[in-house]
Backbone bond lengths (Angstrom), bond angles and torsions (degrees), N, CA, C in turn:
res aa  C-N    CA-C-N  psi(-1)  N-CA   C-N-CA  omega(-1)  CA-C   N-CA-C  phi
1 L - - - 1.428 - - 1.465 115.28 -
2 V 1.404 116.83 -38.88 1.496 120.85 176.42 1.526 105.14 -70.42
3 F 1.353 120.96 -36.40 1.433 121.43 178.13 1.614 107.30 -57.10
4 W 1.307 112.81 -59.73 1.522 115.13 -178.07 1.481 115.05 -55.50
5 I 1.429 117.55 -38.37 1.462 119.77 -176.65 1.492 107.36 -65.41
6 V 1.442 120.58 -47.06 1.340 126.75 -176.94 1.589 112.26 -63.86
7 G 1.443 110.57 -42.27 1.433 116.95 -173.87 1.477 102.58 -72.25
8 S 1.277 124.00 -48.43 1.635 123.68 176.85 1.436 108.51 -43.71
9 I 1.326 115.59 -57.99 1.499 120.47 -175.26 1.486 112.34 -54.58
10 V 1.463 115.56 -49.48 1.455 114.67 -179.28 1.486 117.52 -62.60
11 V 1.371 113.82 -41.06 1.390 121.41 -171.45 1.578 107.59 -75.03
12 V 1.230 118.72 -51.73 1.449 115.67 -176.40 1.407 117.14 -66.73
13 E 1.433 115.56 -39.09 1.536 119.26 173.17 1.379 113.94 -66.11
14 S 1.327 122.27 -35.96 1.468 127.90 -179.22 1.473 106.97 -67.06
15 I 1.295 124.27 -50.16 1.421 132.86 -178.48 1.624 106.20 -62.80
16 G 1.331 118.01 -48.79 1.429 120.27 173.16 1.516 116.20 -60.26
17 A 1.294 121.20 -40.76 1.431 123.06 174.62 1.460 113.99 -67.05
18 A 1.329 116.90 -36.18 1.555 118.64 173.79 1.454 108.17 -61.97
19 L 1.282 113.57 -50.43 1.547 114.76 -174.96 1.541 113.70 -60.41
20 L 1.292 113.15 -39.65 1.401 119.55 -173.78 1.548 107.98 -71.42
21 Y 1.303 115.16 -34.58 1.455 119.79 178.94 1.499 118.88 -51.57
22 F 1.465 107.13 -28.15 1.546 113.40 179.88 1.579 110.84 -70.77
23 R 1.327 116.34 -21.06 1.425 118.08 175.37 1.438 115.80 -101.72
24 F 1.401 117.91 -35.64 1.415 118.31 -177.69 1.584 112.90 -84.09
25 R 1.351 117.28 -30.34 1.436 118.55 -173.16 1.521 116.76 57.61
26 D 1.376 112.22 25.54 1.478 115.35 -179.78 1.499 100.86 -144.26
27 P 1.305 114.40 122.04 1.508 123.65 -176.80 1.563 110.91 -62.22
28 Y 1.268 114.06 -40.93 1.534 124.30 178.00 1.462 111.41 -57.17
29 L 1.225 118.25 -57.88 1.458 132.02 -179.76 1.557 105.35 -56.52
30 S 1.229 114.30 -54.54 1.519 119.36 -178.30 1.529 109.66 -55.65
31 V 1.235 119.49 -53.84 1.484 127.29 -171.28 1.598 99.50 -61.04
32 F 1.437 117.67 -60.42 1.389 127.39 -174.50 1.545 113.57 -45.52
33 Y 1.234 112.67 -56.91 1.525 115.60 177.39 1.606 118.36 -70.75
34 S 1.180 114.85 -25.82 1.487 123.40 168.84 1.422 111.25 -63.25
35 V 1.372 120.99 -50.89 1.433 130.18 -175.08 1.641 103.36 -66.63
36 M 1.408 116.03 -50.60 1.522 119.41 -179.99 1.438 114.45 -55.89
37 S 1.288 119.41 -43.13 1.435 125.92 -179.55 1.477 110.51 -68.42
38 F 1.265 124.27 -48.90 1.421 125.33 -176.41 1.512 106.37 -65.89
39 C 1.230 121.05 -45.70 1.504 126.41 -174.42 1.507 106.79 -80.89
40 N 1.336 123.69 5.13 1.456 122.42 173.52 1.535 105.22 57.02
41 A 1.227 121.12 31.98 1.465 120.23 176.54 1.515 119.05 -80.36
42 G 1.215 120.00 -40.96 1.434 125.49 176.32 1.470 113.42 74.17
43 F 1.338 127.74 17.93 1.310 125.09 174.23 1.468 113.97 -77.97
44 S 1.183 126.52 137.13 1.438 130.97 -171.68 1.565 112.23 -125.51
45 L 1.274 112.49 142.87 1.588 110.57 174.22 1.517 113.99 -96.34
46 Y 1.413 112.05 8.13 1.529 116.76 172.64 1.419 106.84 -113.89
47 P 1.398 115.23 147.03 1.357 122.70 176.30 1.524 113.31 -61.64
48 D 1.236 122.05 -26.62 1.596 125.89 -175.22 1.505 104.67 -105.74
49 S 1.293 118.56 29.14 1.445 124.87 176.13 1.649 108.02 58.60
50 L 1.318 114.75 -108.72 1.501 113.26 -175.91 1.589 108.39 -127.91
51 A 1.308 109.32 32.73 1.543 118.11 171.66 1.471 119.33 -55.38
52 K 1.392 111.77 -28.72 1.540 117.46 -178.04 1.575 109.93 -74.60
53 F 1.363 119.19 -12.39 1.386 125.53 -178.67 1.569 114.70 -107.53
54 A 1.399 112.84 8.80 1.538 119.12 -175.94 1.416 111.67 -56.89
55 S 1.471 112.01 -32.22 1.609 111.38 -172.42 1.617 108.16 -99.86
56 D 1.284 117.45 16.35 1.446 120.19 -178.24 1.657 108.10 -110.37
57 P 1.191 122.04 97.51 1.478 125.75 -177.18 1.458 110.92 -64.04
58 F 1.355 117.28 -36.17 1.378 122.82 178.31 1.591 111.60 -50.80
59 V 1.366 105.09 -67.94 1.563 113.96 -177.88 1.483 109.70 -56.29
60 L 1.344 119.41 -42.45 1.537 117.63 174.30 1.539 114.94 -58.66
61 F 1.393 118.46 -36.97 1.363 117.05 -177.34 1.580 111.05 -71.91
62 V 1.346 118.11 -39.84 1.407 121.84 -174.73 1.575 106.80 -66.95
63 L 1.287 116.87 -42.95 1.396 119.95 178.01 1.449 119.91 -65.04
64 A 1.424 110.38 -39.74 1.438 118.92 177.38 1.639 109.09 -64.25
65 A 1.344 112.96 -46.15 1.547 121.00 -177.29 1.588 104.15 -56.80
66 E 1.307 119.78 -49.40 1.386 119.85 -177.65 1.559 113.75 -68.44
67 T 1.258 122.48 -34.89 1.358 125.94 172.84 1.548 113.97 -58.66
68 I 1.424 112.73 -46.84 1.472 121.49 172.57 1.523 107.63 -51.76
69 L 1.294 114.04 -61.12 1.498 117.66 -172.37 1.438 110.68 -55.27
70 G 1.230 116.22 -43.15 1.625 121.06 178.68 1.569 108.60 -63.36
71 G 1.325 115.34 -36.80 1.498 115.49 179.41 1.351 118.44 -81.88
72 I 1.350 122.95 -14.16 1.538 121.65 -179.10 1.570 109.71 -86.63
73 G 1.246 114.65 -19.91 1.526 117.56 172.94 1.585 111.43 98.07
74 F 1.413 111.86 161.51 1.418 116.19 -172.54 1.469 113.02 -78.54
75 L 1.370 116.94 -27.14 1.467 123.06 -177.43 1.597 104.32 -71.40
76 V 1.294 118.59 -35.49 1.452 117.19 179.40 1.543 109.37 -75.50
77 I 1.337 119.79 -41.87 1.429 121.14 173.12 1.510 115.08 -52.01
78 Y 1.330 111.60 -42.67 1.426 120.57 176.65 1.508 116.79 -59.67
79 N 1.387 109.61 -43.35 1.502 121.87 178.92 1.501 112.95 -66.55
80 I 1.334 114.36 -38.43 1.523 123.17 -177.82 1.504 106.24 -73.08
81 C 1.451 118.31 -39.12 1.446 115.72 -178.78 1.501 114.89 -75.51
82 T 1.358 117.03 -23.10 1.368 121.35 -178.85 1.529 115.85 -96.04
83 F 1.302 113.38 -10.59 1.463 122.60 -174.19 1.488 112.48 -58.35
84 K 1.323 121.14 -50.41 1.474 129.17 -178.35 1.446 108.36 -74.90
85 F 1.280 119.36 -45.95 1.458 124.80 -176.03 1.375 120.64 -62.95
86 L 1.285 119.52 -33.16 1.475 126.83 172.50 1.605 109.87 -53.16
87 R 1.272 113.53 -50.56 1.448 115.73 -176.22 1.563 111.06 -60.63
88 R 1.290 115.12 -40.91 1.504 116.73 -177.77 1.529 114.11 -66.89
89 K 1.331 111.92 -43.02 1.559 116.71 -174.29 1.558 110.83 -76.81
90 S 1.316 119.48 -46.38 1.385 120.54 -171.38 1.446 119.05 -113.01
91 G 1.328 116.63 -1.57 1.499 126.38 -175.60 1.457 109.48 71.76
92 A 1.345 118.34 -5.59 1.524 118.28 -178.93 1.499 109.82 -69.28
93 K 1.221 115.33 153.85 1.582 121.80 177.65 1.432 107.47 -76.63
94 G 1.286 121.62 108.82 1.430 125.42 172.19 1.474 109.49 -73.91
95 R 1.280 114.19 137.18 1.595 115.40 -176.64 1.569 103.57 -143.39
96 L 1.416 110.28 156.67 1.332 120.84 173.04 1.525 108.05 -72.66
97 T 1.311 121.84 139.17 1.522 121.65 175.39 1.397 105.86 -75.20
98 L 1.243 115.40 165.33 1.501 122.52 179.25 1.583 106.91 -60.31
99 H 1.341 117.12 -44.31 1.432 121.14 176.77 1.431 111.75 -51.89
100 S 1.285 119.87 -54.11 1.491 126.74 -176.77 1.576 106.58 -58.81
101 A 1.334 112.80 -52.01 1.542 113.46 -179.45 1.422 113.64 -51.23
102 I 1.365 116.84 -43.71 1.514 119.21 -171.76 1.611 104.16 -69.10
103 V 1.301 104.86 -54.43 1.577 108.47 -178.33 1.513 114.47 -46.30
104 L 1.369 115.66 -54.38 1.391 119.75 -178.05 1.611 114.57 -63.11
105 K 1.345 106.57 -37.42 1.579 109.30 -177.24 1.633 108.08 -68.89
106 Y 1.296 113.43 -46.62 1.562 116.18 -176.44 1.584 108.05 -72.94
107 S 1.365 118.00 -33.48 1.457 112.84 -175.91 1.451 107.14 -69.61
108 F 1.330 120.49 -47.45 1.601 122.43 -170.51 1.554 102.83 -72.49
109 S 1.287 122.70 -30.42 1.411 119.78 178.96 1.556 113.40 -72.02
110 L 1.318 114.77 -30.58 1.541 117.17 174.60 1.439 109.90 -75.72
111 I 1.291 119.83 -37.23 1.628 117.28 171.35 1.377 111.52 -65.05
112 L 1.384 124.54 -42.76 1.416 121.49 174.17 1.463 116.00 -55.26
113 L 1.301 116.95 -52.47 1.474 123.24 -178.20 1.476 113.43 -65.32
114 A 1.358 118.17 -30.24 1.445 123.09 178.55 1.497 108.37 -72.34
115 F 1.362 115.61 -41.57 1.428 128.78 -172.69 1.620 104.37 -63.40
116 G 1.387 117.45 -50.79 1.372 122.78 179.35 1.580 111.67 -64.34
117 A 1.336 116.94 -44.71 1.416 120.33 179.51 1.650 109.20 -63.93
118 F 1.176 116.51 -42.46 1.466 120.04 175.93 1.498 115.09 -56.81
119 L 1.299 111.51 -45.30 1.584 119.75 -172.31 1.611 101.31 -71.94
120 L 1.298 117.20 -44.55 1.515 119.42 -177.50 1.492 112.70 -64.59
121 L 1.314 117.31 -48.24 1.372 118.07 -175.35 1.583 119.87 -79.10
122 E 1.368 107.06 -33.84 1.427 109.01 177.76 1.559 121.19 -106.08
123 W 1.402 116.62 14.00 1.479 120.01 -178.04 1.506 111.47 -49.30
124 N 1.302 119.54 -51.46 1.377 120.35 -178.70 1.574 114.78 -98.77
125 G 1.373 114.49 4.84 1.449 122.92 -177.26 1.540 106.89 -96.89
126 A 1.392 110.65 -105.82 1.555 114.92 -174.48 1.545 111.50 -75.31
127 L 1.356 114.48 -14.92 1.488 115.06 169.38 1.513 121.28 -91.69
128 G 1.333 108.67 -1.58 1.538 116.08 -174.52 1.545 117.07 -54.59
129 G 1.326 120.36 -23.27 1.502 120.48 -169.22 1.546 101.93 -98.67
130 F 1.334 126.11 4.72 1.478 127.69 179.85 1.449 110.20 -101.90
131 D 1.345 121.81 147.03 1.338 125.27 164.71 1.581 112.88 -63.68
132 W 1.374 123.35 169.90 1.463 114.48 -177.08 1.362 116.39 -72.24
133 S 1.357 126.84 -19.70 1.452 119.07 179.32 1.559 106.30 -81.89
134 K 1.253 118.68 -36.94 1.453 119.24 173.57 1.574 114.54 -61.47
135 K 1.318 113.88 -36.52 1.503 118.09 173.52 1.437 111.84 -61.81
136 L 1.260 123.86 -33.93 1.411 126.44 175.25 1.578 112.74 -67.27
137 W 1.315 115.34 -46.72 1.437 118.20 174.78 1.518 114.26 -61.97
138 V 1.224 118.08 -47.42 1.510 125.10 -177.93 1.545 106.34 -61.82
139 A 1.369 115.66 -46.13 1.448 119.30 -179.46 1.582 113.24 -66.24
140 F 1.304 116.71 -38.67 1.575 120.49 167.60 1.479 112.66 -55.17
141 Y 1.385 115.26 -52.01 1.414 118.79 -177.06 1.464 110.46 -68.75
142 Q 1.179 125.28 -36.89 1.541 129.34 178.25 1.578 104.82 -70.75
143 A 1.358 122.58 -23.37 1.431 122.81 176.01 1.457 111.73 -77.08
144 V 1.237 119.47 -28.38 1.594 125.50 -175.88 1.492 108.45 -84.57
145 T 1.257 119.57 -45.64 1.504 119.64 -170.93 1.450 125.15 -74.85
146 P 1.388 116.26 -27.42 1.537 107.52 178.83 1.571 116.15 -70.63
147 R 1.252 116.90 -10.61 1.595 111.50 -175.64 1.522 109.01 -69.33
148 S 1.293 123.42 -21.94 1.373 118.55 173.78 1.572 113.35 -172.31
149 C 1.343 118.90 -14.93 1.466 120.00 -174.73 1.487 106.80 -79.76
150 G 1.316 125.60 -52.85 1.373 121.46 -178.37 1.476 116.24 95.19
151 F 1.313 125.87 -9.91 1.443 124.12 165.46 1.310 114.45 -58.72
152 T 1.354 117.21 149.70 1.429 121.45 174.61 1.556 108.40 -145.98
153 V 1.437 114.80 148.59 1.392 115.24 -175.80 1.627 105.07 -116.91
154 V 1.307 113.53 -4.29 1.477 113.82 175.10 1.643 103.84 -125.94
155 P 1.319 112.10 152.73 1.612 112.93 179.02 1.452 107.04 -66.00
156 L 1.382 111.17 132.30 1.450 123.83 178.54 1.465 106.84 -62.98
157 E 1.273 120.80 -41.81 1.586 122.16 175.24 1.333 116.25 -55.69
158 S 1.415 122.88 -19.26 1.422 128.59 177.74 1.479 112.83 -79.01
159 L 1.355 115.56 -19.40 1.548 116.99 -176.65 1.436 116.23 -75.09
160 Q 1.302 108.98 152.74 1.600 115.02 175.10 1.442 113.48 -73.92
161 T 1.246 119.70 156.44 1.396 127.45 -173.47 1.585 109.42 -59.59
162 T 1.394 115.23 -37.12 1.425 118.09 179.37 1.550 110.64 -68.02
163 T 1.326 115.40 -38.00 1.475 118.82 -178.20 1.634 104.27 -68.09
164 L 1.189 122.90 -39.37 1.443 122.54 178.46 1.405 115.83 -67.10
165 Q 1.421 117.29 -27.43 1.563 118.94 176.17 1.341 104.33 -80.41
166 I 1.321 130.77 -32.00 1.444 127.58 178.04 1.652 104.40 -65.95
167 Y 1.252 115.67 -46.40 1.528 121.23 179.65 1.531 105.95 -55.39
168 E 1.304 122.28 -44.13 1.528 122.34 -177.39 1.403 111.96 -63.77
169 F 1.547 116.82 -31.44 1.345 119.68 -179.16 1.614 107.15 -73.56
170 L 1.329 113.86 -44.94 1.483 117.29 178.90 1.528 107.57 -60.08
171 M 1.183 125.58 -37.35 1.454 123.87 -169.82 1.582 102.42 -76.05
172 T 1.346 119.20 -36.86 1.447 122.77 178.99 1.555 109.63 -59.36
173 V 1.231 113.99 -46.47 1.590 120.58 177.22 1.408 110.46 -62.00
174 G 1.385 119.71 -59.57 1.421 125.10 179.41 1.628 110.59 74.13
175 G 1.303 110.32 -142.92 1.552 109.90 -174.55 1.520 112.48 -111.99
176 A 1.357 118.29 -145.00 1.401 120.75 -172.87 1.565 113.89 -97.77
177 P 1.331 119.64 166.53 1.351 120.94 177.79 1.631 106.65 -74.19
178 G 1.349 118.22 140.44 1.395 122.28 -173.15 1.465 116.41 79.28
179 S 1.380 116.86 15.47 1.390 119.89 177.58 1.479 112.35 -110.87
180 V 1.227 119.68 -174.13 1.505 123.64 -178.95 1.593 110.78 -92.67
181 A 1.382 110.10 -1.85 1.521 116.60 -170.95 1.533 110.11 -86.91
182 A 1.235 120.25 154.40 1.514 121.83 173.85 1.553 115.67 -91.00
183 G 1.280 120.50 -162.25 1.416 118.63 173.36 1.563 111.26 100.23
184 I 1.281 113.67 171.89 1.502 118.64 178.66 1.646 111.64 -75.36
185 K 1.229 113.32 -8.81 1.515 120.17 175.80 1.562 111.70 91.42
186 V 1.309 117.57 146.19 1.350 122.65 -178.00 1.465 109.17 -72.51
187 T 1.248 119.30 -33.14 1.543 117.80 170.76 1.401 115.71 -60.03
188 T 1.260 119.37 -36.48 1.571 121.02 174.80 1.456 107.30 -63.39
189 L 1.331 121.14 -41.53 1.474 125.19 -179.00 1.556 106.24 -62.60
190 A 1.305 117.73 -38.53 1.431 123.26 178.42 1.476 114.49 -64.05
191 V 1.356 116.82 -41.98 1.414 123.89 176.75 1.657 109.57 -65.79
192 F 1.266 117.14 -46.37 1.518 119.64 174.11 1.568 109.87 -59.19
193 A 1.314 118.25 -36.38 1.463 118.50 -178.44 1.295 111.57 -73.25
């Protein structure tokens, strides 16, 4: 488990930093934002969080992918990585554990619901200054980050009250057990559901 935790951190953050370097051209910024995204920390070096990258889908995708991987947890990452390889090596049927299935189902459902809600509620509000393709990317990123990361690419004070209430719910839920994300955890939400 320790091997997979350390390995996941090193691999994901290294790949993220390398990809971000193509945009930032600064090794410090690349590593900093890669670590902050994967660790769901949300610390930014800019006063407006990540608003300066709102129109850069590449940066938003890399940061969102790292945030999702950090939020699903190390046990799920291990299960996903070994799922396919178990069949090849031993002939055994690799399968997702119940834990992994619940975490993935609820995590992606929350992202999808938050994405739809953000688009619907903020299309002419906080997203009003973007063209339609950028609206999709910003809404996707804003659907991923409130569960624990805390980065934002639109000013929070520009969001509607309903959007902020949805954010509060997402922050309460957080990520998965065994992840770097906070909250009551998606598995607890699944039990409640």
